[in-house]
C-alpha positions as CSV (number, residue, x, y, z in Angstrom):
1,M,9.4,6.4,-24.8
2,L,9.9,2.7,-25.5
3,N,13.4,1.4,-25.3
4,R,14.7,-1.9,-26.7
5,R,14.4,-3.7,-23.4
6,I,10.7,-3.1,-23.2
7,L,10.3,-3.8,-26.9
8,R,11.9,-7.2,-26.4
9,V,9.4,-7.8,-23.7
10,K,6.6,-7.0,-26.0
11,A,8.1,-9.2,-28.7
12,F,8.2,-12.0,-26.1
13,K,4.5,-11.5,-25.3
14,V,3.2,-11.6,-28.8
15,L,5.4,-14.5,-29.8
16,Y,4.2,-16.4,-26.8
17,S,0.6,-15.8,-27.9
18,Y,1.6,-17.3,-31.3
19,A,3.2,-20.3,-29.6
20,E,0.0,-20.9,-27.7
21,N,-2.2,-20.2,-30.8
22,P,-0.3,-21.3,-34.0
23,D,-3.2,-20.3,-36.2
24,L,-2.3,-16.6,-35.8
25,S,-0.9,-15.1,-39.0
26,L,2.1,-12.9,-39.1
27,K,-0.1,-10.0,-39.9
28,E,-2.1,-10.6,-36.8
29,V,1.0,-11.0,-34.6
30,L,2.4,-7.7,-35.9
31,A,-0.9,-6.0,-35.4
32,A,-0.9,-7.2,-31.8
33,L,2.7,-5.9,-31.4
34,D,1.7,-2.4,-32.7
35,A,-1.3,-2.4,-30.4
36,S,0.9,-3.3,-27.4
37,C,3.3,-0.4,-28.2
38,Q,0.5,2.1,-28.6
39,A,-1.1,0.9,-25.3
40,S,2.1,2.0,-23.4
41,R,1.6,5.6,-24.5
42,D,-2.1,5.3,-23.6
43,L,-1.2,4.2,-20.1
44,Y,1.2,7.2,-19.9
45,L,-1.6,9.5,-20.8
46,Y,-4.1,7.9,-18.4
47,M,-1.6,8.2,-15.5
48,L,-0.9,11.8,-16.2
49,A,-4.6,12.5,-16.3
50,L,-4.5,11.6,-12.6
51,I,-2.9,15.0,-11.9
52,P,-5.9,17.2,-12.8
53,A,-8.3,14.6,-11.5
54,L,-6.7,14.6,-8.0
55,T,-6.5,18.4,-8.1
56,R,-10.2,18.7,-8.8
57,E,-10.9,16.3,-5.9
58,A,-9.0,18.7,-3.6
59,S,-10.9,21.7,-5.0
60,R,-14.3,19.9,-4.5
61,R,-13.4,19.2,-0.8
62,I,-12.6,22.8,-0.2
63,E,-15.8,24.0,-1.7
64,A,-17.8,21.5,0.2
65,A,-16.1,22.5,3.5
66,R,-16.9,26.2,2.8
67,G,-20.5,25.3,2.3
68,K,-21.0,23.6,5.7
69,F,-23.6,24.9,8.0
70,N,-21.0,25.9,10.6
71,P,-17.7,26.2,8.7
72,T,-14.5,26.5,10.7
73,E,-11.9,29.2,10.2
74,E,-9.8,26.6,8.3
75,D,-12.8,25.8,6.2
76,L,-13.3,29.4,5.3
77,H,-9.6,30.2,4.7
78,P,-8.0,27.0,3.4
79,N,-4.5,26.5,2.1
80,L,-5.0,26.7,-1.6
81,K,-1.5,25.8,-2.7
82,F,-2.3,22.3,-3.9
83,V,-5.5,23.2,-5.8
84,R,-3.5,25.9,-7.6
85,N,-0.5,23.7,-8.5
86,C,1.0,24.8,-11.8
87,V,1.3,21.3,-13.2
88,S,-2.4,20.6,-13.1
89,A,-3.1,24.0,-14.6
90,L,-0.6,23.4,-17.3
91,L,-2.2,20.1,-18.3
92,E,-5.8,21.4,-18.0
93,Q,-4.9,24.3,-20.3
94,D,-2.9,22.3,-22.8
95,P,-5.2,21.8,-25.9
96,D,-3.2,18.9,-27.2
97,F,-3.4,17.0,-24.0
98,Q,-7.1,17.6,-23.5
99,R,-7.9,16.8,-27.1
100,I,-6.1,13.4,-26.8
101,L,-7.9,12.5,-23.6
102,E,-11.2,13.4,-25.2
103,Q,-10.5,11.3,-28.3
104,K,-9.5,8.3,-26.2
105,K,-12.3,8.9,-23.7
106,F,-9.8,8.8,-20.8
107,S,-11.4,9.9,-17.5
108,W,-11.0,9.1,-13.8
109,E,-14.6,10.1,-12.9
110,Q,-15.8,6.5,-12.8
111,N,-13.0,5.8,-10.2
112,D,-14.0,8.5,-7.8
113,A,-13.5,6.2,-4.8
114,F,-9.9,5.6,-5.8
115,I,-9.3,9.4,-6.2
116,H,-10.9,10.0,-2.8
117,N,-8.7,7.5,-1.1
118,L,-5.6,8.7,-2.9
119,Y,-6.2,12.2,-1.7
120,E,-6.7,11.1,1.8
121,T,-3.4,9.2,1.7
122,L,-1.6,12.1,0.1
123,K,-2.6,14.4,3.0
124,T,-0.8,12.1,5.5
125,R,2.5,12.1,3.7
126,P,5.3,14.2,5.1
127,Y,6.4,15.3,1.7
128,Y,2.9,16.7,1.1
129,T,2.9,18.5,4.5
130,A,6.3,20.1,3.7
131,Y,5.1,21.2,0.3
132,M,1.9,22.8,1.8
133,A,3.9,24.6,4.4
134,D,6.1,26.4,1.8
135,E,4.3,29.6,0.8
136,K,6.1,29.9,-2.5
137,Q,4.3,28.4,-5.6
138,T,6.6,27.6,-8.5
139,L,6.3,25.2,-11.4
140,P,9.5,23.3,-10.4
141,A,8.3,22.9,-6.8
142,D,4.9,21.7,-8.0
143,A,6.5,19.3,-10.4
144,A,8.7,18.0,-7.6
145,L,5.6,17.2,-5.5
146,W,4.0,15.2,-8.4
147,K,7.3,13.4,-8.9
148,Q,7.1,12.1,-5.4
149,V,3.5,11.1,-5.8
150,F,4.4,9.1,-8.9
151,Q,7.5,7.6,-7.2
152,Q,5.8,6.6,-4.0
153,E,2.1,6.1,-4.3
154,F,1.3,4.0,-7.4
155,E,3.6,1.0,-8.1
156,D,2.4,-1.2,-5.2
157,D,-1.2,0.1,-5.1
158,G,-3.6,-2.9,-5.4
159,A,-6.6,-0.8,-6.1
160,L,-4.8,1.0,-9.0
161,A,-3.6,-2.3,-10.4
162,A,-7.2,-3.6,-10.5
163,I,-8.4,-0.4,-12.3
164,L,-5.7,-0.7,-14.9
165,E,-6.3,-4.4,-15.4
166,D,-10.0,-3.7,-16.0
167,A,-9.2,-0.9,-18.4
168,S,-6.8,-2.8,-20.7
169,I,-5.1,-6.2,-20.6
170,L,-2.3,-4.6,-22.6
171,W,-1.4,-2.5,-19.5
172,T,-0.4,-5.6,-17.5
173,D,3.2,-5.2,-16.1
174,E,3.6,-1.8,-17.8
175,L,3.1,0.5,-14.8
176,P,6.6,0.6,-13.3
177,Y,8.1,1.6,-16.7
178,I,5.4,4.1,-17.5
179,L,5.7,5.8,-14.1
180,N,9.3,6.6,-15.0
181,V,8.2,8.1,-18.3
182,C,5.7,10.2,-16.4
183,I,8.4,11.4,-14.1
184,G,10.5,12.3,-17.1
185,S,7.7,14.4,-18.4
186,L,7.3,16.2,-15.1
187,E,11.0,17.0,-15.2
188,E,10.6,18.3,-18.7
189,M,7.6,20.4,-17.8
190,A,9.6,21.9,-14.9
191,R,12.3,23.0,-17.3
192,T,10.3,24.1,-20.3
193,G,6.9,25.2,-18.8
194,R,5.0,23.0,-21.3
195,W,3.9,19.5,-22.0
196,N,4.9,17.5,-25.0
197,L,3.7,14.1,-26.1
198,P,6.7,11.8,-26.0
199,P,7.7,10.0,-29.2
200,L,6.6,6.4,-29.1
201,Y,10.0,4.9,-29.7
202,Q,13.3,5.9,-28.0
203,S,15.1,6.0,-31.4
204,E,12.8,8.9,-32.4
205,V,14.1,10.9,-29.3
206,L,17.7,10.2,-30.1
207,S,17.2,11.0,-33.8
208,A,15.7,14.3,-32.9
209,R,18.9,15.0,-30.9
210,G,21.0,14.4,-34.0
211,K,22.2,10.9,-33.2
212,K,22.4,8.2,-35.9
213,V,20.4,5.3,-34.5
214,D,18.5,2.4,-36.0
215,D,14.7,2.6,-36.0
216,D,13.3,0.8,-33.0
217,R,9.9,0.1,-34.6
218,A,11.7,-1.5,-37.5
219,F,13.9,-3.5,-35.1
220,V,11.1,-5.0,-33.1
221,R,8.9,-5.8,-36.1
222,A,11.9,-7.5,-37.9
223,L,12.7,-9.4,-34.7
224,V,9.1,-10.7,-34.3
225,S,8.9,-11.5,-38.1
226,A,12.1,-13.5,-38.0
227,A,11.2,-15.4,-34.8
228,Y,7.7,-16.1,-36.2
229,G,9.0,-17.4,-39.5
230,R,11.6,-19.7,-37.9
231,F,9.7,-20.7,-34.8
232,A,9.1,-24.3,-35.8
233,E,12.8,-24.7,-36.6
234,Y,13.9,-23.1,-33.3
235,D,11.3,-25.2,-31.4
236,A,12.7,-28.4,-32.8
237,L,16.3,-27.2,-32.2
238,V,15.5,-26.6,-28.5
239,A,13.8,-29.9,-28.2
240,G,16.6,-31.7,-29.9
241,S,19.1,-30.2,-27.5
242,V,17.7,-31.6,-24.3
243,S,17.2,-35.2,-23.1
244,K,14.0,-37.0,-23.7
245,W,13.1,-36.7,-20.0
246,D,13.8,-32.9,-20.0
247,R,11.8,-32.4,-23.3
248,D,8.5,-33.0,-21.5
249,R,9.5,-30.4,-18.9
250,L,10.2,-27.6,-21.3
251,Y,8.2,-24.4,-20.7
252,T,6.8,-22.5,-23.6
253,T,8.1,-19.3,-22.1
254,D,11.7,-20.6,-22.3
255,I,11.3,-21.9,-25.9
256,V,9.9,-18.5,-26.9
257,L,12.8,-16.6,-25.2
258,I,15.4,-18.9,-26.9
259,A,13.7,-18.5,-30.2
260,L,13.8,-14.7,-29.9
261,G,17.5,-14.8,-28.9
262,L,18.4,-16.9,-31.9
263,A,16.3,-14.8,-34.2
264,E,18.0,-11.6,-32.9
265,A,21.5,-13.1,-33.2
266,E,20.8,-14.2,-36.8
267,T,18.9,-11.1,-38.0
268,F,21.0,-8.3,-36.5
269,P,24.8,-8.7,-37.1
270,E,25.5,-5.4,-35.4
271,I,24.2,-6.5,-32.0
272,P,26.8,-8.3,-29.9
273,V,25.8,-11.9,-29.0
274,K,26.4,-11.2,-25.3
275,V,23.9,-8.3,-25.4
276,S,21.2,-10.4,-27.0
277,I,21.7,-13.3,-24.6
278,N,21.7,-11.1,-21.5
279,E,18.5,-9.4,-22.6
280,Y,16.5,-12.6,-22.8
281,V,18.0,-14.0,-19.6
282,E,16.8,-10.9,-17.8
283,I,13.3,-11.3,-19.3
284,S,13.2,-14.9,-18.2
285,K,13.7,-13.8,-14.5
286,Y,10.4,-12.0,-14.6
287,Y,8.3,-14.1,-16.9
288,S,9.4,-17.7,-16.5
289,T,10.3,-20.1,-13.7
290,P,12.9,-19.5,-11.0
291,K,15.3,-21.8,-12.7
292,S,14.6,-20.7,-16.2
293,H,17.3,-18.0,-16.4
294,G,20.0,-20.6,-16.0
295,F,18.4,-22.8,-18.6
296,V,17.9,-20.0,-21.1
297,N,21.4,-18.6,-20.6
298,G,23.1,-22.0,-21.0
299,L,21.2,-23.4,-24.0
300,L,21.0,-20.1,-25.9
301,D,24.7,-19.6,-25.5
302,R,25.4,-23.1,-26.8
303,L,23.0,-22.8,-29.7
304,V,24.4,-19.5,-30.8
305,K,28.0,-20.7,-30.7
306,E,27.0,-23.8,-32.7
307,R,25.3,-21.6,-35.4
308,M,28.2,-19.2,-35.5
309,A,30.5,-22.2,-36.2
310,Q,28.1,-23.3,-38.9
311,G,28.1,-19.8,-40.4
312,I,24.4,-19.3,-39.8
313,I,25.1,-16.4,-37.4
314,Q,27.6,-13.8,-38.6
315,K,28.5,-10.8,-36.5
316,S,30.0,-7.5,-37.5
317,L,31.0,-6.8,-33.9
């Protein structure tokens, strides 16, 4: 589930917390890192739970229409394709999925207004109309419908963003990545006819396929531990590399990113320097100032080269 790009983002967030609160112990920082990683899978589960929740909303609407004093012909004989979609049934009947939701107390019932509005929006979409017009009901077709819902309805939904922010601060900025994970699960369900809980780390997926890869959890914990232990050194190194005037203009986000880049270059000889630098430059584009990516790129590149010349950084590649 979690690849190294998003693990580096999580490392940045927990190290930034430490930079803002130096009283945090390494144990506390690593605990925050583990919690952040687990929260990603929680968000994945919460978003998948929208499928049966929205299906139940459609079913309630149909039953309410049938019970009207003067129901129309359409009320009495509705198109039941959506309420009978195979993906929702699969999740509703999966004991593992339901057990996890119950353990975590994940439910959309308290957000019934959002579910109501989402269903109203869905009925206006051309892809939904086309789906309902096709009389055939198959798992691949139903999964394809939900893929379109996850691709088109959620990423820029302000109401959903507010719900997720209220539910967990650890879900901030996670939604776009997790939507792709949900889409991957829908594709797998279409192929296999069942749901499986994705492994938390991408290395677990690759290892299960017989590939020899380094453990991603060990990687990110070692990265954070190294950056935490040498943060004061890296902070002083960055400050000493800029003019006195520029020193007062340094952003904590940039210092943290450069510290992580240096820690990664020093701790993982098998990772090419260019890869490490590019990763933190990309993160800076989203989490720092508009000009930060140039600053992070230039200074990190210079400091890495200096430390390679000093023998502090040694690369196997």
